[in-house]
N, C-alpha and C positions, 0 to 999 in steps of 0.2 A: 694246768690240770689235764690229766689224761683220762678220758672216758673209756668205757668198754668199747664203744663204737670206734674211737680213735685208734685204740690198740688193735682191734680186729682189722680195720682198714689198712693200717701199717703192715700187718702180717700178710694180708691178701696181696698187697703190692710187692712185697719183698720175699715172700716164701711160697713154695709150692704146697700142694695138699699133703704130701708126705711129711714135710717139715712141720706143718701146722699140726698134724696128727701126733708127731713126736713131741711137739711143744705141749700139747694137752697132757700127754702121758708124763712128761717131765714135771709140769706144774703139779699134777696130781701126786706124783712121788714126793716132790718137795713139801707139799702141804699134808702129806699123809692121808690122802683121800683116794678113793677108788675111782679110776678114770671112767668106769661105766656110768658113774653118776653125772658125767658131763653131757648126758643126753645122746640123742641119735642125730642122724643127718650127716651132712658133709663135715669135713674137718674144720672148715671155717665156721659153720654153725655151732659145732661143739666148742671151739675156741671162744666164740662170742658168748656162749653160756658161761664158760669158766671165767672170762673177763668180767662179766656182769655180776655173777653170783658168788664167786670164790675169792676174787681179788678186790681189795679196797683201792681207793684212788692212789695212795702212796705206793702200793705194790705194783699197780699198773704202770705208774710213772717210772719206777725203778726198772721194771721189766723192759719197757720200751727203750729206755736209755741203754740198758745192758745189751739188748738186741741190736740197737743202732751201732754201738761200739764194736760188737762182734762182726757184724756184716761189713762195716767200714774197714776192719782189719783183715777181711778176706776169710774169716773163720766161719764154720757152719753155724747156723743159728742156735742149735742145741748141742751141748757137749755130748761126746760119745760115751 
């Protein structure tokens, strides 16, 4: 099981603020949501909000697995 806290901690460990901000935008785009609804604060805070309120557990698990594979392959975390 991947909780919102697990996903956020993983991203804080493996991504910088710019990548986390891009991830929030990418998730918003994929879900058809306005990224402004992710709240304020740091990119990590915004990502924590998205992970907790926009993504259910299966989506968080798939996202973490996808990010792990991209990073292991030396790819940027978010597609261009």
